[in-house]
N, C-alpha and C positions, 0 to 999 in steps of 0.2 A: 100858396104860402110864399111870403117874401123870402128872398135869398138869405137875409140875415137870420130870420127865425128858423129857417131850414137848417142852417149851419149850427145854430144854438142847440136844436134838437139832436143833431148828430153829435155835437160835443158832449151832451149829457149821456147819450148811448155809449160813447167811447169811454167816458169817465167812469161809468158803472162797471167796467171790466178792470180788475186789479192789474197793475203793470209795474211792479217794483223792478228796479234795475236788476238784470239777470233773470227776471221772471216775466218778460213781456210776451211770452208765447201766445196766450189766449187773445190778447188785444191784437197782436200781429195777425193771427188767423182771421179775426173779425174784419180787419182792414183789408186783408187779402181777398176775402169774399166780396167786399164792397168794390174793390178795384175791378174784379172780374164782372160783377153786376153792372158796373159803369162802362164795360166794354173796352177797358184799356188793353193794349197789346203787351205780350211778353211779360205777363204778371208772374212774379216769382218771389220766393223767399230765399235769400242767400245763406251762406254758411254760418254767418253770425246772427241771423234772425231778422235782417232788414227786409222790408216788403217793398217791391218796386213794380211799377207799371208804366208803360210808354203811351203817350198821346202824341199823335203827329198832326201837325198843320201842314197841308200839302200845297205846293206850288208846282211850277212847270220846269224849273231849272235845277241847278245843283243844290245839294244838301248843305245846310249851314250847321254850325256846331250846336249840339244839344244844350238845353237849359235844364239844370237839375234843381228841383224844388223839393225841399225836405222839411220834415217836422219830426221831432223825437217822440217815440212811443212811451218811454218810461217816465215814472214819477218817483218822488223821494219817499213815498209812503209804503210801509210793509203791506204784504198781501192781505193781512187780517184787518186792515183799517176799515172803519165804518165809512162807506162812500155815499152816505145819504146826501141827496141834493135838495135844496129848498130855494124857492124864488121869492124874493121880497122886492116888490116894486121893479125897479130897473136893474136889479142885481140878481145874479145866480151864484149861490154858495155851494161849495163842495170841494173836498180835497183833490187837487190836481185838475180842477175844471179849467183853469187858465194856463197852467204849466204842466202838461201841454196839450190837454184834450182839445182845447179850442184851436190850437195850432194844427193838430192832425185833421180836425174837421174842416179847417180852412183849405186844406188840400182839395177837398171836394167842392167847396165854395168856389175856388179858383177854376176848377175844371168845369163846373156848371156855367160860370160866367163866361169862359172862353168859348163854350159851345154856343151860347146865346149870341155872343159878339166876338168872333174869331179875330186874331191879329191880321188886319186887312192887308198890310204890305205883302205878306206871304201869299195871300190869295190872288194877288195881281201878277204872279209869275216870278217872284224874286227868290224862289227856292222853297225848300221845305225844312222844317225844324222839328226835331223830337223834343218833347217836354217830358222828362222823366219825373214822375211823382214818387217820392220815397218817404216811407214811414220807418225811421231808423231806431235802433236800440242803443243803449249804453251812453246816454248823454249825462245822466245824473250821477251823483255820488262817485263810487269807485268804478263806474262803467268806463271811465278814462277815454271817452269818445270813440270807443271801439267800433261802433256802428258807422260813424262818419269816416273813420279811417278806412274801412272796407269800401265805402262808397267812392272815396277819392282814389283809392288804389285801382278801382275799376275804371273810372272815367278820366282821371288824371287831368292834364292841362287842356285836353281837346274838348273844351266846353265853352259856351258863351258865358257861363257863370254858375255859381252855386248860390241859390236863394234859400235861406234858412228862415222858417216861420216860427215865431214865438207868440204865444197867446196874448201876453199882457205887456206889449212894448210899443203900442201904437204911437206914432210920432217920432220914434227913435230910429235912427239908421246906424246900425252897428257896422263900423268899418275897421275896427281894431279888435284884436283878440288878446285878452288878458292872459299872460303866462301864469301857469299854476304848477306847483310841485307839492306833493303830498307824501307824508311819512307816517309810518307806525313806529313809534319809539317805545322800546321795552326796557324796563329796569329789572334786574335779577339779583337777588341776595340769598343768603342761606336761610333766612326766615327764623322762626322760633316762637316761643311762648311770650305773650305780652308782659308777664310778670317775671318769670324765672330767667328769661333771656333779655330782659330790658337793657337797652344800650346797644344791642346789635342793630345794624341798619335795616330799615324797612323799605321795601321797593316802592311803596306808596309815598312815604316821606321823601325819599330821594327823587322820585319823579316829580313831586310837588315842588321841590327846590329847583328842579330844572325848568319847570313852567315859569317860576318867578324870574329866573335868569333869562329865559327866552322873551318873555313879555316886557322885560326892561330894555330890550334892544330898541334903539331909536329908528323909526321907519320914515322914509321920505314922504312928504305930501305930494311932491311932483318929481317923477311920475308916481301916481298913486300906488302905494305898496301896502299890503295888509298881511296879518298873521292871525290865525285862529286855531285854538285847541278845541276841537268839536266833540271829542269823546274821550273819556277816561274809564278804564276798567282794571280790575285786579283784586288781589286779596282773597282770603279764605273765610275768615270770621272776625268778629269784633275783638276777640281776645287772642288773635294770632298776628305776629309780626309778618307782614306780607313778604312772600318770597318772590313774587312777580307782579308787575303792574305795567300797563301800557297806555299810551295816548295816541290819538290821531291828530296830526298837525297839517294845517292847510296854509300854504304860502302863495301869495299872488302879487303880481306887479304888471303895470301897463307896458313896461319895457323889459326885454330879456336881460339886459345888463344889470338892472337893479335887482331883478329876481335872482340872478346868479350871485350877486354880492350878498343878498340876504341868505341864500342857501349856504354860502361859505361861512357866514357868521353862525348860523344855526348848527352846522356840522361841527364847528369848532367848540361851541358850547356843549354839545353832546360828548365830544371827546374829552373835554375837561371834567365832565361830571363823573366819568368812570374812575373808580378807585380799586384798591386791592380787594375789597370785600363787596364791591358794587359794580356790576357789569351793565353797560348800556348797549343796546343794539338798535340800529336805525334801518328800517326797510322802506324802500320807495314803493308806495302803493298807487301812485298816480302822477302823471305828468302831462300837462297841456301846453304845447308850445305857443309862444306869442307870435303875432304877425299882424299885418295890416294891408289895406288897399288905400291908395291915395284918395283924399277927399275930393280931388279933382277928376277922378275916374268917371267916365260917362255913366256907369251904372249907379254910382253914388249921386251924381248930379240928377239923374233921372228919378231916382227914389225920392229925392227931396222935392222935385217938381210935382210928383204924384201925390205927395203928402199935402203940399200947398194947394193943390186942386181941391182938396177936401176941407179947406179952410183952417188947416192946422199948420203950426210952425214946426218944421223938422228940427231935430236935435241930433247932431253927430256925436256918437258915443262909443264906448268900448265895453267889453264884457267877456266872460268865459262861456262860450257857446260852441256848438258844432262847427261854426265857421272858423274856429281857431285852426282846424286842420287845413282847409284850403288856403287860408291866410298865410300860414307858416310855410307853405310850399310855393307861394307867389301866384296862386290862382285867383282870378276874380271872384269875390264872394261878398255877401252882405247878409244882414239879418233885418227883417221887417216884422212888425207886430200887428195884431188884429184889433185889440181893444185896450182899454185901461182896466185896472183892477187893484187888488190888494191882498195881503195875507199870504203871499206866495210861500210855499213850503210849510204851511200850517193847516190845521184842519178847518180853519175859518177862511180859507182862500175864497175869493170871489172875483167875478168879472162884471163889468158894467155892460149892459146889453145895448144901450143906445148907440155907442160909437162903433159897434160891429159893422154896421152898414158902410160907414166911411172906411173902416179898415179893409173891408172886402173890395170896395171900389178902388181904393188906393192900390191894392194888390193886383187886381185885374188890369187896371190901367198900366201899371208897371210892366207886366208881362206882355200885354198887347203892344206896348211901345218899344220894346227891346229891338224888334227887327229894324227900327229906324236908326239904330246906333251904327 
């Protein structure tokens, strides 16, 4: 079986195991078993649920810093989601198949590729390198990158780099991490009956007014800065003046300074919305620090070369990924993709199967070439 088809089959097996954020246990256990079956050393599950295994390329001299290769286990879909997969021509459809079941499966594709054709310079006596394969938790939603935070706490700066795999980003080289701040904003009032207490403030009405105020804020196009109210909840019944309502707000920017400015404006709006008979509370429910690695860094240059080897034109870009954590601490890191696709974070998510071979070749070439840097 071709390497790409083998990885696709693995991706489908992984996708069939529900893994909502904070509920990745079953998928983690499946991957742990695969790591052990593949003969990785020091296979373990850490205190937050990350699965790790060590692969060593051995030479005759001193040890060089390890390379960390990771892919997140979790998906945005609740545990009860129908995970049925279907194949149509050169596409595979299924919730979470690209984000990030294919990324996790690519860990194994990389391992198989390295065993077939190991990093030659290390075999010529230039030292040994540990490659740590990591399937981590908590990348999506309110996971707040807790899995990667634990990984970076463990390995720190004593690494060759952190390579993060995403299923549907082939051709892109993420070298910048988008900063994110998330809030749960709650409005509280006395409430009452929709007829007899008409005129008293409704938490839903007041929260809606705040949404209008927030979305009227002018956001810069450069650096790209965004705002999204992704969820609203509250109220008791159609004929009840709501005594409580809340929303979840996502703020993002490519630069920490612009994000800080937006945060200040948002918090000011929240403060101004509070009145004698309406109370607003803002709880921080997530924060992802911004950061970057220079586009001239050898790892970024190498990644682009490996993409060009596959006949593709690389694109330097930014995003909110697990790489935010090492970026923010000044550690070398980047994100590479495996294929193209669409419908991410929807039940109609799909991956294109034809580019997967190129995605894997790009990945294997990148890791094999690192010893030359």
